[in-house]
mmCIF file of the N, C-alpha and C atoms, coordinates in Angstrom:
data_MODEL
# 
_entry.id   MODEL 
# 
loop_
_atom_site.group_PDB 
_atom_site.id 
_atom_site.type_symbol 
_atom_site.label_atom_id 
_atom_site.label_alt_id 
_atom_site.label_comp_id 
_atom_site.label_asym_id 
_atom_site.label_entity_id 
_atom_site.label_seq_id 
_atom_site.pdbx_PDB_ins_code 
_atom_site.Cartn_x 
_atom_site.Cartn_y 
_atom_site.Cartn_z 
_atom_site.occupancy 
_atom_site.B_iso_or_equiv 
_atom_site.pdbx_formal_charge 
_atom_site.auth_seq_id 
_atom_site.auth_comp_id 
_atom_site.auth_asym_id 
_atom_site.auth_atom_id 
_atom_site.pdbx_PDB_model_num 
ATOM 1   N N  . ALA A 1 1  ? 0.852   -1.179  0.000   1.00 0.00 ? 1  ALA A N  1 
ATOM 2   C CA . ALA A 1 1  ? 0.000   0.000   0.000   1.00 0.00 ? 1  ALA A CA 1 
ATOM 3   C C  . ALA A 1 1  ? 0.891   1.233   0.000   1.00 0.00 ? 1  ALA A C  1 
ATOM 4   N N  . LYS A 1 2  ? 0.368   2.303   -0.526  1.00 0.00 ? 2  LYS A N  1 
ATOM 5   C CA . LYS A 1 2  ? 1.023   3.604   -0.474  1.00 0.00 ? 2  LYS A CA 1 
ATOM 6   C C  . LYS A 1 2  ? 0.295   4.402   0.596   1.00 0.00 ? 2  LYS A C  1 
ATOM 7   N N  . ALA A 1 3  ? 0.987   4.724   1.684   1.00 0.00 ? 3  ALA A N  1 
ATOM 8   C CA . ALA A 1 3  ? 0.407   5.461   2.805   1.00 0.00 ? 3  ALA A CA 1 
ATOM 9   C C  . ALA A 1 3  ? 1.117   6.807   2.894   1.00 0.00 ? 3  ALA A C  1 
ATOM 10  N N  . ASP A 1 4  ? 0.569   7.795   2.215   1.00 0.00 ? 4  ASP A N  1 
ATOM 11  C CA . ASP A 1 4  ? 1.163   9.122   2.103   1.00 0.00 ? 4  ASP A CA 1 
ATOM 12  C C  . ASP A 1 4  ? 2.518   8.961   1.426   1.00 0.00 ? 4  ASP A C  1 
ATOM 13  N N  . CYS A 1 5  ? 3.612   9.268   2.105   1.00 0.00 ? 5  CYS A N  1 
ATOM 14  C CA . CYS A 1 5  ? 4.922   9.180   1.454   1.00 0.00 ? 5  CYS A CA 1 
ATOM 15  C C  . CYS A 1 5  ? 5.645   7.869   1.774   1.00 0.00 ? 5  CYS A C  1 
ATOM 16  N N  . ASN A 1 6  ? 4.972   6.938   2.418   1.00 0.00 ? 6  ASN A N  1 
ATOM 17  C CA . ASN A 1 6  ? 5.580   5.662   2.787   1.00 0.00 ? 6  ASN A CA 1 
ATOM 18  C C  . ASN A 1 6  ? 4.948   4.501   2.029   1.00 0.00 ? 6  ASN A C  1 
ATOM 19  N N  . ASN A 1 7  ? 5.712   3.432   1.907   1.00 0.00 ? 7  ASN A N  1 
ATOM 20  C CA . ASN A 1 7  ? 5.236   2.186   1.311   1.00 0.00 ? 7  ASN A CA 1 
ATOM 21  C C  . ASN A 1 7  ? 5.075   1.155   2.419   1.00 0.00 ? 7  ASN A C  1 
ATOM 22  N N  . VAL A 1 8  ? 3.981   0.399   2.362   1.00 0.00 ? 8  VAL A N  1 
ATOM 23  C CA . VAL A 1 8  ? 3.674   -0.604  3.376   1.00 0.00 ? 8  VAL A CA 1 
ATOM 24  C C  . VAL A 1 8  ? 3.469   -1.941  2.683   1.00 0.00 ? 8  VAL A C  1 
ATOM 25  N N  . SER A 1 9  ? 4.119   -2.971  3.186   1.00 0.00 ? 9  SER A N  1 
ATOM 26  C CA . SER A 1 9  ? 3.863   -4.318  2.675   1.00 0.00 ? 9  SER A CA 1 
ATOM 27  C C  . SER A 1 9  ? 2.955   -5.024  3.676   1.00 0.00 ? 9  SER A C  1 
ATOM 28  N N  . GLY A 1 10 ? 2.571   -6.219  3.364   1.00 0.00 ? 10 GLY A N  1 
ATOM 29  C CA . GLY A 1 10 ? 1.718   -6.973  4.277   1.00 0.00 ? 10 GLY A CA 1 
ATOM 30  C C  . GLY A 1 10 ? 1.006   -8.090  3.548   1.00 0.00 ? 10 GLY A C  1 
ATOM 31  N N  . GLY A 1 11 ? -0.013  -8.598  4.161   1.00 0.00 ? 11 GLY A N  1 
ATOM 32  C CA . GLY A 1 11 ? -0.762  -9.702  3.577   1.00 0.00 ? 11 GLY A CA 1 
ATOM 33  C C  . GLY A 1 11 ? -2.249  -9.518  3.782   1.00 0.00 ? 11 GLY A C  1 
ATOM 34  N N  . TYR A 1 12 ? -3.003  -10.383 3.142   1.00 0.00 ? 12 TYR A N  1 
ATOM 35  C CA . TYR A 1 12 ? -4.453  -10.348 3.286   1.00 0.00 ? 12 TYR A CA 1 
ATOM 36  C C  . TYR A 1 12 ? -5.002  -11.757 3.191   1.00 0.00 ? 12 TYR A C  1 
ATOM 37  N N  . ARG A 1 13 ? -6.222  -11.906 3.696   1.00 0.00 ? 13 ARG A N  1 
ATOM 38  C CA . ARG A 1 13 ? -6.901  -13.198 3.664   1.00 0.00 ? 13 ARG A CA 1 
ATOM 39  C C  . ARG A 1 13 ? -8.361  -12.931 3.319   1.00 0.00 ? 13 ARG A C  1 
ATOM 40  N N  . THR A 1 14 ? -8.857  -13.605 2.308   1.00 0.00 ? 14 THR A N  1 
ATOM 41  C CA . THR A 1 14 ? -10.264 -13.491 1.944   1.00 0.00 ? 14 THR A CA 1 
ATOM 42  C C  . THR A 1 14 ? -11.013 -14.717 2.440   1.00 0.00 ? 14 THR A C  1 
ATOM 43  N N  . GLY A 1 15 ? -12.295 -14.549 2.635   1.00 0.00 ? 15 GLY A N  1 
ATOM 44  C CA . GLY A 1 15 ? -13.134 -15.652 3.082   1.00 0.00 ? 15 GLY A CA 1 
ATOM 45  C C  . GLY A 1 15 ? -14.450 -15.636 2.336   1.00 0.00 ? 15 GLY A C  1 
ATOM 46  N N  . SER A 1 16 ? -15.378 -16.389 2.836   1.00 0.00 ? 16 SER A N  1 
ATOM 47  C CA . SER A 1 16 ? -16.690 -16.471 2.193   1.00 0.00 ? 16 SER A CA 1 
ATOM 48  C C  . SER A 1 16 ? -17.461 -15.168 2.360   1.00 0.00 ? 16 SER A C  1 
ATOM 49  N N  . ASN A 1 17 ? -18.373 -14.923 1.453   1.00 0.00 ? 17 ASN A N  1 
ATOM 50  C CA . ASN A 1 17 ? -19.270 -13.770 1.506   1.00 0.00 ? 17 ASN A CA 1 
ATOM 51  C C  . ASN A 1 17 ? -18.546 -12.427 1.525   1.00 0.00 ? 17 ASN A C  1 
ATOM 52  N N  . GLY A 1 18 ? -17.397 -12.333 0.874   1.00 0.00 ? 18 GLY A N  1 
ATOM 53  C CA . GLY A 1 18 ? -16.705 -11.059 0.765   1.00 0.00 ? 18 GLY A CA 1 
ATOM 54  C C  . GLY A 1 18 ? -15.921 -10.642 1.984   1.00 0.00 ? 18 GLY A C  1 
ATOM 55  N N  . SER A 1 19 ? -15.669 -11.553 2.915   1.00 0.00 ? 19 SER A N  1 
ATOM 56  C CA . SER A 1 19 ? -14.880 -11.168 4.081   1.00 0.00 ? 19 SER A CA 1 
ATOM 57  C C  . SER A 1 19 ? -13.426 -10.946 3.662   1.00 0.00 ? 19 SER A C  1 
ATOM 58  N N  . LEU A 1 20 ? -12.765 -10.039 4.352   1.00 0.00 ? 20 LEU A N  1 
ATOM 59  C CA . LEU A 1 20 ? -11.389 -9.685  4.032   1.00 0.00 ? 20 LEU A CA 1 
ATOM 60  C C  . LEU A 1 20 ? -10.685 -9.238  5.301   1.00 0.00 ? 20 LEU A C  1 
ATOM 61  N N  . ALA A 1 21 ? -9.499  -9.762  5.522   1.00 0.00 ? 21 ALA A N  1 
ATOM 62  C CA . ALA A 1 21 ? -8.645  -9.322  6.626   1.00 0.00 ? 21 ALA A CA 1 
ATOM 63  C C  . ALA A 1 21 ? -7.320  -8.870  6.029   1.00 0.00 ? 21 ALA A C  1 
ATOM 64  N N  . ILE A 1 22 ? -6.902  -7.664  6.362   1.00 0.00 ? 22 ILE A N  1 
ATOM 65  C CA . ILE A 1 22 ? -5.631  -7.115  5.882   1.00 0.00 ? 22 ILE A CA 1 
ATOM 66  C C  . ILE A 1 22 ? -4.700  -6.977  7.076   1.00 0.00 ? 22 ILE A C  1 
ATOM 67  N N  . GLN A 1 23 ? -3.482  -7.475  6.919   1.00 0.00 ? 23 GLN A N  1 
ATOM 68  C CA . GLN A 1 23 ? -2.489  -7.369  7.983   1.00 0.00 ? 23 GLN A CA 1 
ATOM 69  C C  . GLN A 1 23 ? -1.293  -6.582  7.453   1.00 0.00 ? 23 GLN A C  1 
ATOM 70  N N  . PRO A 1 24 ? -1.241  -5.271  7.759   1.00 0.00 ? 24 PRO A N  1 
ATOM 71  C CA . PRO A 1 24 ? -0.091  -4.488  7.328   1.00 0.00 ? 24 PRO A CA 1 
ATOM 72  C C  . PRO A 1 24 ? 1.191   -5.031  7.955   1.00 0.00 ? 24 PRO A C  1 
ATOM 73  N N  . GLY A 1 25 ? 2.271   -4.956  7.183   1.00 0.00 ? 25 GLY A N  1 
ATOM 74  C CA . GLY A 1 25 ? 3.562   -5.431  7.651   1.00 0.00 ? 25 GLY A CA 1 
ATOM 75  C C  . GLY A 1 25 ? 4.571   -4.303  7.695   1.00 0.00 ? 25 GLY A C  1 
ATOM 76  N N  . PRO A 1 26 ? 5.804   -4.600  7.334   1.00 0.00 ? 26 PRO A N  1 
ATOM 77  C CA . PRO A 1 26 ? 6.863   -3.592  7.385   1.00 0.00 ? 26 PRO A CA 1 
ATOM 78  C C  . PRO A 1 26 ? 6.551   -2.381  6.506   1.00 0.00 ? 26 PRO A C  1 
ATOM 79  N N  . SER A 1 27 ? 7.044   -1.248  6.951   1.00 0.00 ? 27 SER A N  1 
ATOM 80  C CA . SER A 1 27 ? 6.798   0.013   6.255   1.00 0.00 ? 27 SER A CA 1 
ATOM 81  C C  . SER A 1 27 ? 8.058   0.862   6.257   1.00 0.00 ? 27 SER A C  1 
ATOM 82  N N  . THR A 1 28 ? 8.198   1.677   5.220   1.00 0.00 ? 28 THR A N  1 
ATOM 83  C CA . THR A 1 28 ? 9.218   2.714   5.293   1.00 0.00 ? 28 THR A CA 1 
ATOM 84  C C  . THR A 1 28 ? 8.751   3.692   6.362   1.00 0.00 ? 28 THR A C  1 
ATOM 85  N N  . MET A 1 29 ? 9.657   4.451   6.917   1.00 0.00 ? 29 MET A N  1 
ATOM 86  C CA . MET A 1 29 ? 9.321   5.303   8.061   1.00 0.00 ? 29 MET A CA 1 
ATOM 87  C C  . MET A 1 29 ? 9.679   6.770   7.816   1.00 0.00 ? 29 MET A C  1 
ATOM 88  N N  . ALA A 1 30 ? 9.491   7.235   6.589   1.00 0.00 ? 30 ALA A N  1 
ATOM 89  C CA . ALA A 1 30 ? 9.798   8.636   6.285   1.00 0.00 ? 30 ALA A CA 1 
ATOM 90  C C  . ALA A 1 30 ? 8.809   9.548   7.002   1.00 0.00 ? 30 ALA A C  1 
ATOM 91  N N  . PHE A 1 31 ? 9.280   10.732  7.387   1.00 0.00 ? 31 PHE A N  1 
ATOM 92  C CA . PHE A 1 31 ? 8.396   11.739  7.966   1.00 0.00 ? 31 PHE A CA 1 
ATOM 93  C C  . PHE A 1 31 ? 7.675   12.423  6.819   1.00 0.00 ? 31 PHE A C  1 
ATOM 94  N N  . CYS A 1 32 ? 6.360   12.309  6.787   1.00 0.00 ? 32 CYS A N  1 
ATOM 95  C CA . CYS A 1 32 ? 5.570   12.836  5.671   1.00 0.00 ? 32 CYS A CA 1 
ATOM 96  C C  . CYS A 1 32 ? 5.048   14.241  5.932   1.00 0.00 ? 32 CYS A C  1 
ATOM 97  N N  . GLY A 1 33 ? 5.334   14.789  7.069   1.00 0.00 ? 33 GLY A N  1 
ATOM 98  C CA . GLY A 1 33 ? 4.915   16.144  7.395   1.00 0.00 ? 33 GLY A CA 1 
ATOM 99  C C  . GLY A 1 33 ? 3.737   16.163  8.351   1.00 0.00 ? 33 GLY A C  1 
ATOM 100 N N  . GLU A 1 34 ? 3.561   17.321  8.979   1.00 0.00 ? 34 GLU A N  1 
ATOM 101 C CA . GLU A 1 34 ? 2.413   17.520  9.865   1.00 0.00 ? 34 GLU A CA 1 
ATOM 102 C C  . GLU A 1 34 ? 1.134   17.353  9.050   1.00 0.00 ? 34 GLU A C  1 
ATOM 103 N N  . GLY A 1 35 ? 0.130   16.774  9.634   1.00 0.00 ? 35 GLY A N  1 
ATOM 104 C CA . GLY A 1 35 ? -1.141  16.593  8.944   1.00 0.00 ? 35 GLY A CA 1 
ATOM 105 C C  . GLY A 1 35 ? -1.217  15.346  8.088   1.00 0.00 ? 35 GLY A C  1 
ATOM 106 N N  . SER A 1 36 ? -0.160  14.539  8.065   1.00 0.00 ? 36 SER A N  1 
ATOM 107 C CA . SER A 1 36 ? -0.185  13.301  7.290   1.00 0.00 ? 36 SER A CA 1 
ATOM 108 C C  . SER A 1 36 ? -1.210  12.336  7.882   1.00 0.00 ? 36 SER A C  1 
ATOM 109 N N  . LEU A 1 37 ? -1.941  11.673  7.027   1.00 0.00 ? 37 LEU A N  1 
ATOM 110 C CA . LEU A 1 37 ? -2.916  10.670  7.468   1.00 0.00 ? 37 LEU A CA 1 
ATOM 111 C C  . LEU A 1 37 ? -2.426  9.249   7.194   1.00 0.00 ? 37 LEU A C  1 
ATOM 112 N N  . GLY A 1 38 ? -1.129  9.100   6.872   1.00 0.00 ? 38 GLY A N  1 
ATOM 113 C CA . GLY A 1 38 ? -0.580  7.796   6.543   1.00 0.00 ? 38 GLY A CA 1 
ATOM 114 C C  . GLY A 1 38 ? -0.769  6.757   7.630   1.00 0.00 ? 38 GLY A C  1 
ATOM 115 N N  . ASN A 1 39 ? -0.486  7.109   8.873   1.00 0.00 ? 39 ASN A N  1 
ATOM 116 C CA . ASN A 1 39 ? -0.636  6.146   9.969   1.00 0.00 ? 39 ASN A CA 1 
ATOM 117 C C  . ASN A 1 39 ? -2.099  5.784   10.197  1.00 0.00 ? 39 ASN A C  1 
ATOM 118 N N  . ALA A 1 40 ? -2.989  6.769   10.095  1.00 0.00 ? 40 ALA A N  1 
ATOM 119 C CA . ALA A 1 40 ? -4.423  6.498   10.259  1.00 0.00 ? 40 ALA A CA 1 
ATOM 120 C C  . ALA A 1 40 ? -4.920  5.577   9.145   1.00 0.00 ? 40 ALA A C  1 
ATOM 121 N N  . TYR A 1 41 ? -4.416  5.781   7.932   1.00 0.00 ? 41 TYR A N  1 
ATOM 122 C CA . TYR A 1 41 ? -4.802  4.939   6.795   1.00 0.00 ? 41 TYR A CA 1 
ATOM 123 C C  . TYR A 1 41 ? -4.382  3.488   7.028   1.00 0.00 ? 41 TYR A C  1 
ATOM 124 N N  . VAL A 1 42 ? -3.145  3.275   7.457   1.00 0.00 ? 42 VAL A N  1 
ATOM 125 C CA . VAL A 1 42 ? -2.661  1.912   7.715   1.00 0.00 ? 42 VAL A CA 1 
ATOM 126 C C  . VAL A 1 42 ? -3.462  1.280   8.847   1.00 0.00 ? 42 VAL A C  1 
ATOM 127 N N  . SER A 1 43 ? -3.772  2.052   9.868   1.00 0.00 ? 43 SER A N  1 
ATOM 128 C CA . SER A 1 43 ? -4.592  1.541   10.962  1.00 0.00 ? 43 SER A CA 1 
ATOM 129 C C  . SER A 1 43 ? -5.971  1.131   10.450  1.00 0.00 ? 43 SER A C  1 
ATOM 130 N N  . ALA A 1 44 ? -6.559  1.946   9.579   1.00 0.00 ? 44 ALA A N  1 
ATOM 131 C CA . ALA A 1 44 ? -7.872  1.615   9.012   1.00 0.00 ? 44 ALA A CA 1 
ATOM 132 C C  . ALA A 1 44 ? -7.800  0.331   8.188   1.00 0.00 ? 44 ALA A C  1 
ATOM 133 N N  . LEU A 1 45 ? -6.743  0.172   7.400   1.00 0.00 ? 45 LEU A N  1 
ATOM 134 C CA . LEU A 1 45 ? -6.605  -1.060  6.611   1.00 0.00 ? 45 LEU A CA 1 
ATOM 135 C C  . LEU A 1 45 ? -6.618  -2.290  7.506   1.00 0.00 ? 45 LEU A C  1 
ATOM 136 N N  . SER A 1 46 ? -5.981  -2.192  8.673   1.00 0.00 ? 46 SER A N  1 
ATOM 137 C CA . SER A 1 46 ? -5.917  -3.349  9.573   1.00 0.00 ? 46 SER A CA 1 
ATOM 138 C C  . SER A 1 46 ? -7.265  -3.656  10.204  1.00 0.00 ? 46 SER A C  1 
ATOM 139 N N  . GLN A 1 47 ? -8.244  -2.753  10.080  1.00 0.00 ? 47 GLN A N  1 
ATOM 140 C CA . GLN A 1 47 ? -9.580  -2.953  10.637  1.00 0.00 ? 47 GLN A CA 1 
ATOM 141 C C  . GLN A 1 47 ? -10.588 -3.430  9.588   1.00 0.00 ? 47 GLN A C  1 
ATOM 142 N N  . THR A 1 48 ? -10.105 -3.770  8.383   1.00 0.00 ? 48 THR A N  1 
ATOM 143 C CA . THR A 1 48 ? -10.988 -4.214  7.311   1.00 0.00 ? 48 THR A CA 1 
ATOM 144 C C  . THR A 1 48 ? -11.642 -5.545  7.661   1.00 0.00 ? 48 THR A C  1 
ATOM 145 N N  . THR A 1 49 ? -12.953 -5.623  7.431   1.00 0.00 ? 49 THR A N  1 
ATOM 146 C CA . THR A 1 49 ? -13.683 -6.868  7.684   1.00 0.00 ? 49 THR A CA 1 
ATOM 147 C C  . THR A 1 49 ? -14.261 -7.475  6.416   1.00 0.00 ? 49 THR A C  1 
ATOM 148 N N  . SER A 1 50 ? -14.544 -6.618  5.400   1.00 0.00 ? 50 SER A N  1 
ATOM 149 C CA . SER A 1 50 ? -15.111 -7.140  4.154   1.00 0.00 ? 50 SER A CA 1 
ATOM 150 C C  . SER A 1 50 ? -14.854 -6.157  3.026   1.00 0.00 ? 50 SER A C  1 
ATOM 151 N N  . TYR A 1 51 ? -15.097 -6.634  1.807   1.00 0.00 ? 51 TYR A N  1 
ATOM 152 C CA . TYR A 1 51 ? -14.924 -5.781  0.635   1.00 0.00 ? 51 TYR A CA 1 
ATOM 153 C C  . TYR A 1 51 ? -16.060 -6.010  -0.350  1.00 0.00 ? 51 TYR A C  1 
ATOM 154 N N  . GLU A 1 52 ? -16.235 -5.019  -1.229  1.00 0.00 ? 52 GLU A N  1 
ATOM 155 C CA . GLU A 1 52 ? -17.222 -5.115  -2.298  1.00 0.00 ? 52 GLU A CA 1 
ATOM 156 C C  . GLU A 1 52 ? -16.692 -4.294  -3.471  1.00 0.00 ? 52 GLU A C  1 
ATOM 157 N N  . ILE A 1 53 ? -16.896 -4.816  -4.676  1.00 0.00 ? 53 ILE A N  1 
ATOM 158 C CA . ILE A 1 53 ? -16.549 -4.082  -5.894  1.00 0.00 ? 53 ILE A CA 1 
ATOM 159 C C  . ILE A 1 53 ? -17.832 -3.867  -6.670  1.00 0.00 ? 53 ILE A C  1 
ATOM 160 N N  . ALA A 1 54 ? -18.150 -2.592  -6.914  1.00 0.00 ? 54 ALA A N  1 
ATOM 161 C CA . ALA A 1 54 ? -19.366 -2.256  -7.664  1.00 0.00 ? 54 ALA A CA 1 
ATOM 162 C C  . ALA A 1 54 ? -19.117 -0.995  -8.473  1.00 0.00 ? 54 ALA A C  1 
ATOM 163 N N  . SER A 1 55 ? -19.493 -1.015  -9.727  1.00 0.00 ? 55 SER A N  1 
ATOM 164 C CA . SER A 1 55 ? -19.370 0.149   -10.622 1.00 0.00 ? 55 SER A CA 1 
ATOM 165 C C  . SER A 1 55 ? -17.961 0.735   -10.616 1.00 0.00 ? 55 SER A C  1 
ATOM 166 N N  . GLY A 1 56 ? -16.964 -0.131  -10.600 1.00 0.00 ? 56 GLY A N  1 
ATOM 167 C CA . GLY A 1 56 ? -15.578 0.315   -10.654 1.00 0.00 ? 56 GLY A CA 1 
ATOM 168 C C  . GLY A 1 56 ? -15.037 0.875   -9.348  1.00 0.00 ? 56 GLY A C  1 
ATOM 169 N N  . THR A 1 57 ? -15.763 0.723   -8.256  1.00 0.00 ? 57 THR A N  1 
ATOM 170 C CA . THR A 1 57 ? -15.328 1.219   -6.952  1.00 0.00 ? 57 THR A CA 1 
ATOM 171 C C  . THR A 1 57 ? -15.106 0.054   -5.999  1.00 0.00 ? 57 THR A C  1 
ATOM 172 N N  . LEU A 1 58 ? -13.951 0.031   -5.353  1.00 0.00 ? 58 LEU A N  1 
ATOM 173 C CA . LEU A 1 58 ? -13.646 -0.942  -4.308  1.00 0.00 ? 58 LEU A CA 1 
ATOM 174 C C  . LEU A 1 58 ? -14.014 -0.296  -2.983  1.00 0.00 ? 58 LEU A C  1 
ATOM 175 N N  . SER A 1 59 ? -14.878 -0.947  -2.213  1.00 0.00 ? 59 SER A N  1 
ATOM 176 C CA . SER A 1 59 ? -15.259 -0.466  -0.888  1.00 0.00 ? 59 SER A CA 1 
ATOM 177 C C  . SER A 1 59 ? -14.792 -1.469  0.151   1.00 0.00 ? 59 SER A C  1 
ATOM 178 N N  . LEU A 1 60 ? -14.055 -0.973  1.138   1.00 0.00 ? 60 LEU A N  1 
ATOM 179 C CA . LEU A 1 60 ? -13.621 -1.790  2.268   1.00 0.00 ? 60 LEU A CA 1 
ATOM 180 C C  . LEU A 1 60 ? -14.438 -1.373  3.475   1.00 0.00 ? 60 LEU A C  1 
ATOM 181 N N  . THR A 1 61 ? -15.116 -2.329  4.100   1.00 0.00 ? 61 THR A N  1 
ATOM 182 C CA . THR A 1 61 ? -15.868 -2.050  5.320   1.00 0.00 ? 61 THR A CA 1 
ATOM 183 C C  . THR A 1 61 ? -14.973 -2.344  6.509   1.00 0.00 ? 61 THR A C  1 
ATOM 184 N N  . LEU A 1 62 ? -14.975 -1.427  7.469   1.00 0.00 ? 62 LEU A N  1 
ATOM 185 C CA . LEU A 1 62 ? -14.099 -1.523  8.627   1.00 0.00 ? 62 LEU A CA 1 
ATOM 186 C C  . LEU A 1 62 ? -14.879 -1.912  9.872   1.00 0.00 ? 62 LEU A C  1 
ATOM 187 N N  . THR A 1 63 ? -14.172 -2.410  10.867  1.00 0.00 ? 63 THR A N  1 
ATOM 188 C CA . THR A 1 63 ? -14.769 -2.677  12.162  1.00 0.00 ? 63 THR A CA 1 
ATOM 189 C C  . THR A 1 63 ? -15.456 -1.394  12.634  1.00 0.00 ? 63 THR A C  1 
ATOM 190 N N  . GLY A 1 64 ? -16.657 -1.489  13.126  1.00 0.00 ? 64 GLY A N  1 
ATOM 191 C CA . GLY A 1 64 ? -17.374 -0.309  13.572  1.00 0.00 ? 64 GLY A CA 1 
ATOM 192 C C  . GLY A 1 64 ? -18.197 0.341   12.478  1.00 0.00 ? 64 GLY A C  1 
ATOM 193 N N  . GLY A 1 65 ? -18.121 -0.190  11.230  1.00 0.00 ? 65 GLY A N  1 
ATOM 194 C CA . GLY A 1 65 ? -18.967 0.302   10.156  1.00 0.00 ? 65 GLY A CA 1 
ATOM 195 C C  . GLY A 1 65 ? -18.387 1.351   9.251   1.00 0.00 ? 65 GLY A C  1 
ATOM 196 N N  . GLY A 1 66 ? -17.167 1.841   9.519   1.00 0.00 ? 66 GLY A N  1 
ATOM 197 C CA . GLY A 1 66 ? -16.549 2.809   8.616   1.00 0.00 ? 66 GLY A CA 1 
ATOM 198 C C  . GLY A 1 66 ? -16.236 2.192   7.270   1.00 0.00 ? 66 GLY A C  1 
ATOM 199 N N  . LYS A 1 67 ? -15.941 3.033   6.283   1.00 0.00 ? 67 LYS A N  1 
ATOM 200 C CA . LYS A 1 67 ? -15.617 2.540   4.937   1.00 0.00 ? 67 LYS A CA 1 
ATOM 201 C C  . LYS A 1 67 ? -14.450 3.302   4.350   1.00 0.00 ? 67 LYS A C  1 
ATOM 202 N N  . LEU A 1 68 ? -13.667 2.592   3.549   1.00 0.00 ? 68 LEU A N  1 
ATOM 203 C CA . LEU A 1 68 ? -12.671 3.194   2.672   1.00 0.00 ? 68 LEU A CA 1 
ATOM 204 C C  . LEU A 1 68 ? -13.128 2.881   1.266   1.00 0.00 ? 68 LEU A C  1 
ATOM 205 N N  . GLN A 1 69 ? -13.093 3.876   0.368   1.00 0.00 ? 69 GLN A N  1 
ATOM 206 C CA . GLN A 1 69 ? -13.516 3.652   -1.007  1.00 0.00 ? 69 GLN A CA 1 
ATOM 207 C C  . GLN A 1 69 ? -12.416 4.091   -1.962  1.00 0.00 ? 69 GLN A C  1 
ATOM 208 N N  . PHE A 1 70 ? -12.221 3.275   -3.005  1.00 0.00 ? 70 PHE A N  1 
ATOM 209 C CA . PHE A 1 70 ? -11.194 3.517   -4.012  1.00 0.00 ? 70 PHE A CA 1 
ATOM 210 C C  . PHE A 1 70 ? -11.833 3.429   -5.395  1.00 0.00 ? 70 PHE A C  1 
ATOM 211 N N  . THR A 1 71 ? -11.619 4.443   -6.215  1.00 0.00 ? 71 THR A N  1 
ATOM 212 C CA . THR A 1 71 ? -12.161 4.423   -7.566  1.00 0.00 ? 71 THR A CA 1 
ATOM 213 C C  . THR A 1 71 ? -11.036 4.336   -8.577  1.00 0.00 ? 71 THR A C  1 
# 
């Protein structure tokens, strides 16, 4: 994953009914500046519970009901 100015590796596991678990791994540790959301983004990825692809958009549902969307 690209998290602001850093690169993050890791793994994922899919299951039945669109379940998805993402486990972020090692990351570069560059300082991306004040206001960077890179760490929050990686934290959100680790909270992924499921995914859906519709109309060219990937939606990741997070623990607690939040979503990340990618077009």
